[in-house]
KOLPAPA-306754 format. One line per field, with one value per residue: x, y, z of N, C-alpha, C in turn; residue in three letters. Coordinates in steps of 0.1 Angstrom, whole numbers, plus 5000, padded with zeros to 4 digits. Layout:
! KOLPAPA-306754
neast <- X_...
nnorth <- Y_...
nup <- Z_...
caeast <- X_...
canorth <- Y_...
caup <- Z_...
ceast <- X_...
cnorth <- Y_...
cup <- Z_...
resn <- ALA_...
END
This chain:
! KOLPAPA-306754
neast <- 8445_8468_8469_8479_8479_8484_8496_8487_8488_8496_8474_8458_8427_8400_8416_8430_8435_8449_8444_8458_8453_8470_8470_8479_8486_8463_8435_8426_8403_8382_8375_8356_8362_8368_8370_8379_8379_8396_8394_8412_8403_8378_8355_8362_8351_8330_8338_8339_8331_8337_8325_8335_8338_8339_8318_8298_8294_8295_8289_8297_8275_8288_8309_8300_8299_8322_8343_8357_8357_8376_8387_8414_8416_8435_8458_8457_8448_8431_8417_8412_8399_8401_8384_8378_8385_8380_8387_8376_8379_8402_8421_8432_8433_8421_8423_8403_8394_8372_8363_8341_8325_8296_8280_8256_8257_8276_8297_8293_8299_8326_8329_8322_8345_8374_8401_8428_8446_8475_8472_8469_8479_8459_8458_8441_8445_8432
nnorth <- 8814_8840_8875_8907_8940_8970_9002_9025_9060_9095_9120_9147_9163_9155_9141_9110_9075_9043_9012_8980_8945_8918_8883_8851_8816_8799_8788_8816_8824_8812_8828_8854_8889_8916_8951_8970_8997_9017_9044_9067_9063_9052_9026_8997_8998_8987_8989_8981_8953_8923_8897_8862_8857_8883_8895_8905_8932_8953_8982_9005_9031_9056_9056_9050_9054_9068_9051_9021_8987_8959_8929_8906_8875_8859_8871_8871_8893_8920_8952_8985_9013_9046_9076_9112_9118_9124_9142_9127_9102_9093_9068_9036_9011_8979_8947_8918_8883_8856_8822_8813_8797_8784_8801_8826_8853_8883_8889_8917_8924_8925_8903_8883_8875_8856_8858_8881_8909_8929_8964_8993_9027_9054_9087_9117_9149_9182
nup <- 6649_6642_6646_6634_6637_6619_6607_6618_6629_6630_6620_6603_6611_6589_6572_6558_6565_6564_6578_6584_6588_6594_6589_6602_6603_6602_6582_6567_6554_6568_6588_6603_6605_6626_6634_6662_6686_6711_6730_6752_6785_6779_6770_6750_6717_6690_6656_6628_6607_6588_6567_6562_6534_6525_6513_6529_6551_6580_6600_6626_6635_6639_6622_6597_6562_6562_6568_6554_6552_6541_6525_6516_6509_6497_6503_6530_6545_6561_6556_6567_6556_6563_6562_6560_6587_6622_6652_6673_6665_6674_6689_6701_6678_6672_6656_6652_6652_6644_6642_6618_6602_6588_6603_6601_6608_6614_6641_6662_6687_6711_6726_6709_6695_6692_6687_6689_6677_6684_6693_6672_6672_6665_6658_6656_6648_6656
caeast <- 8450_8475_8466_8487_8473_8494_8492_8482_8497_8491_8468_8450_8412_8397_8425_8427_8445_8445_8449_8458_8453_8476_8467_8488_8484_8452_8428_8420_8390_8372_8373_8351_8372_8362_8379_8374_8388_8395_8399_8416_8392_8366_8355_8365_8339_8329_8340_8334_8334_8335_8323_8346_8340_8340_8306_8290_8301_8287_8297_8291_8269_8297_8319_8293_8301_8336_8352_8354_8364_8377_8397_8420_8419_8447_8469_8455_8448_8418_8420_8402_8402_8394_8385_8371_8388_8377_8395_8370_8383_8415_8420_8439_8425_8424_8415_8399_8389_8365_8360_8327_8320_8282_8273_8252_8259_8290_8297_8296_8303_8339_8328_8321_8357_8383_8415_8430_8459_8479_8465_8477_8474_8455_8457_8436_8446_8422
canorth <- 8824_8851_8887_8918_8953_8981_9013_9037_9072_9109_9126_9159_9161_9155_9133_9096_9066_9029_9002_8967_8934_8906_8871_8839_8804_8790_8792_8829_8825_8807_8837_8868_8898_8929_8962_8977_9008_9021_9057_9068_9064_9047_9012_8993_8998_8981_8999_8975_8939_8917_8882_8853_8859_8897_8900_8912_8941_8960_8994_9014_9044_9067_9056_9047_9064_9073_9040_9010_8975_8950_8918_8899_8862_8854_8878_8870_8907_8928_8966_8995_9026_9056_9089_9122_9115_9134_9140_9117_9089_9090_9056_9024_9002_8965_8938_8906_8873_8845_8811_8817_8788_8780_8811_8836_8866_8888_8895_8932_8925_8920_8889_8873_8873_8848_8861_8896_8914_8941_8976_9003_9040_9064_9100_9127_9163_9191
caup <- 6639_6648_6639_6637_6631_6617_6598_6626_6629_6633_6608_6606_6609_6575_6564_6556_6570_6561_6587_6579_6598_6587_6596_6599_6612_6599_6570_6570_6548_6577_6599_6602_6611_6630_6640_6674_6690_6725_6733_6766_6795_6774_6768_6736_6709_6677_6645_6615_6606_6575_6567_6557_6520_6522_6507_6539_6560_6589_6605_6636_6630_6640_6611_6585_6552_6563_6569_6545_6555_6530_6528_6505_6515_6491_6510_6544_6551_6562_6556_6572_6550_6571_6555_6568_6601_6632_6665_6681_6660_6680_6697_6697_6669_6672_6647_6659_6643_6649_6632_6614_6592_6591_6611_6591_6612_6618_6654_6665_6701_6712_6732_6698_6688_6700_6685_6689_6674_6692_6688_6665_6676_6655_6665_6647_6654_6651
ceast <- 8457_8472_8475_8482_8485_8489_8487_8492_8490_8486_8459_8435_8409_8405_8421_8438_8440_8452_8448_8459_8459_8474_8477_8483_8474_8445_8420_8406_8379_8368_8367_8361_8365_8373_8371_8384_8386_8402_8403_8404_8379_8367_8358_8351_8340_8331_8334_8338_8330_8334_8335_8349_8343_8328_8297_8298_8291_8296_8289_8286_8279_8307_8313_8295_8314_8346_8348_8363_8364_8387_8402_8424_8432_8459_8468_8455_8433_8423_8408_8406_8394_8396_8377_8373_8385_8385_8389_8372_8396_8413_8431_8430_8430_8416_8414_8393_8382_8362_8345_8320_8306_8275_8269_8254_8273_8289_8300_8300_8317_8339_8326_8333_8367_8398_8417_8444_8463_8473_8475_8471_8471_8452_8453_8437_8436_8428
cnorth <- 8835_8864_8898_8930_8963_8991_9026_9049_9084_9115_9138_9156_9163_9146_9118_9088_9052_9020_8989_8957_8922_8894_8859_8827_8794_8795_8805_8830_8819_8816_8850_8877_8911_8939_8968_8988_9012_9034_9058_9070_9059_9032_9009_8992_8992_8992_8993_8960_8934_8902_8875_8856_8874_8903_8908_8920_8948_8971_9000_9026_9055_9067_9053_9058_9070_9062_9029_8998_8966_8939_8912_8886_8856_8859_8878_8884_8912_8943_8974_9008_9036_9070_9099_9120_9127_9132_9129_9103_9084_9078_9046_9015_8988_8957_8925_8896_8862_8835_8812_8809_8783_8790_8823_8850_8870_8894_8910_8934_8919_8906_8879_8870_8866_8852_8876_8899_8925_8953_8984_9017_9048_9077_9111_9141_9172_9203
cup <- 6647_6639_6643_6629_6630_6608_6605_6624_6633_6620_6612_6604_6594_6566_6564_6562_6567_6570_6580_6590_6590_6596_6592_6608_6608_6586_6572_6565_6557_6588_6595_6609_6615_6635_6652_6677_6705_6727_6748_6775_6790_6771_6753_6729_6695_6666_6632_6615_6592_6576_6561_6542_6516_6516_6517_6548_6569_6596_6617_6630_6629_6629_6597_6574_6552_6562_6560_6549_6543_6533_6515_6511_6509_6498_6525_6551_6551_6563_6561_6566_6557_6565_6564_6583_6610_6644_6673_6676_6666_6690_6693_6690_6670_6662_6655_6649_6651_6638_6630_6604_6597_6600_6602_6595_6615_6632_6654_6679_6703_6718_6721_6691_6698_6698_6683_6685_6684_6686_6680_6668_6664_6662_6654_6654_6648_6645
resn <- VAL_GLN_LEU_GLN_ALA_PHE_GLY_GLY_GLY_LEU_VAL_GLN_ALA_GLY_GLY_SER_LEU_ARG_LEU_SER_CYS_ALA_ALA_SER_GLY_ARG_THR_PHE_GLY_ASN_TYR_ALA_VAL_GLY_TRP_PHE_ARG_GLN_ALA_PRO_GLY_LYS_GLU_ARG_GLU_PHE_VAL_ALA_ALA_ILE_SER_ARG_SER_GLY_TYR_SER_THR_THR_TYR_ALA_ASP_SER_VAL_LYS_GLY_ARG_PHE_THR_ILE_SER_ARG_ASP_ASN_ALA_LYS_ASN_THR_VAL_SER_LEU_GLN_MET_SER_SER_LEU_LYS_PRO_GLU_ASP_THR_ALA_VAL_TYR_TYR_CYS_ALA_GLY_VAL_PHE_ASN_VAL_GLY_ILE_PRO_THR_ILE_PRO_THR_ASP_GLN_LYS_GLY_TYR_ASP_TYR_TRP_GLY_GLN_GLY_THR_GLN_VAL_THR_VAL_SER_SER
END
C-alpha cells in the first residue's frame, strides 16, 4: 500500500488543523494506520492509531482529548483532526500502515508499521 500524508501548515497556538493520509494500491480496509511525528532534534514518536474497521483507536497521552483519528475505508483515507494545538505539537507528521488482519492489537511503535508516507510539516506558532 502506498500512503501520502497532506494537510500540514502553519497555525497559531490554540488553533486547529486536519491532516489526511490517502492510501492506494491494496485493500485499505486490511491495514491499521498510525500517525507519528518527529520534531527537530527528537526521535519520531507515536501520536495516534486506528484499527482496520475504525472502531478502535489509541492515542499518545500528549494528544489525548485534543486529537481525533478517523478513517473512511470507502475513500481510502485516514484523518487526524488536531485541535487546541500547542507549539510543542510542531513536527513533521507521518502516516504509516500495517497489514493487520487477524491481529487484535493496534501497533503504537513505529517498528510495527511496514508502510510509510512522506511527512507533512505542522508548525504551531506561539
